[in-house]
N, C-alpha and C positions, 0 to 999 in steps of 0.2 A: 377624222383621219387616223386617230389612234386605233380604232377598231380594225381598219384595213391593214395597218401594220401588224397587228396581232394575228390577223388571218394569214398574212403572207408568212409570218414567222412559224405559225402552226403548220402550214402547208410545207414549208421548207423542212421542218423537223420530221414530218411524216414521210417525205421523200427520202430523207437521210435514214430514217428507221427502216423503210422498205428496202433501201439499198443494202444496209448491213444485214438484214434478215435474209435477203436473197443470196448475197455473196456467201454468208455463213452456211446456208443450206447447201449450196453448190459445193463449197469446199469440204463439207462433211461427207457428202454422198458420192461425188464423182471419183475420188481416188479409189474407191472400192467397187466401182462399176466396170463393165467390160469396155466402156468408152475410153477409160483411162489407158488401157493397154493397146488400143488401136490408135497409135500415135505415129505420125510420119517421122518425127525426130527419133523416137525409140527404134524404129525400123532401120534408120540409116546410121545412127551413132550408138555404138555398144555401151559407152559410158552412160549415156542418157537412159538406155534400156535398163542398165543395172540399177540406176537410181530410181526409176519409175517402178520397177518390180520390188524394190526394197520396202518391206512392211513398216520399218521405222520412218521412212520418208513419207509414206502414206499416212501414218499416224500423226506425224508432225503437221502435215497439211490439214488433216482433219481437226487437229488441235487449234490451228489458226481459225478454222471455220467455227469451232465452238466459241472461241473468243469473240468472233464477229456476231454470232447469235446472242451471246450474253450482252454485248455492247448495245445491240439493237433493242433487246428486251428491256434493258435497264433504262434506255432513253425513252422507250414507250411508256414504261412505268412512271418516269418523271413527268412526261407530257400529260399523262392521264391525271396525275395528282395536281399538276399545275392548272389544268382545265377545270377541275372541280372548284377551285377557289373563285 
């Protein structure tokens, strides 16, 4: 039964890693794409439009994406080291 618990833990960690890497990649790339400016809320609310077009806001969101990528890669590194033992 211990082997099965380890398999479930490994699978859970892999899903966690995949989530962080995906979210990180999206948060890094999307603020600088055309998709970011084609936004219903930006079209209807001038305040949201000003925030969305602000390069500092885009950089902050991309920074959060980088943090997510780093967290996912750090956990992947830990998992790979743990699996070697």
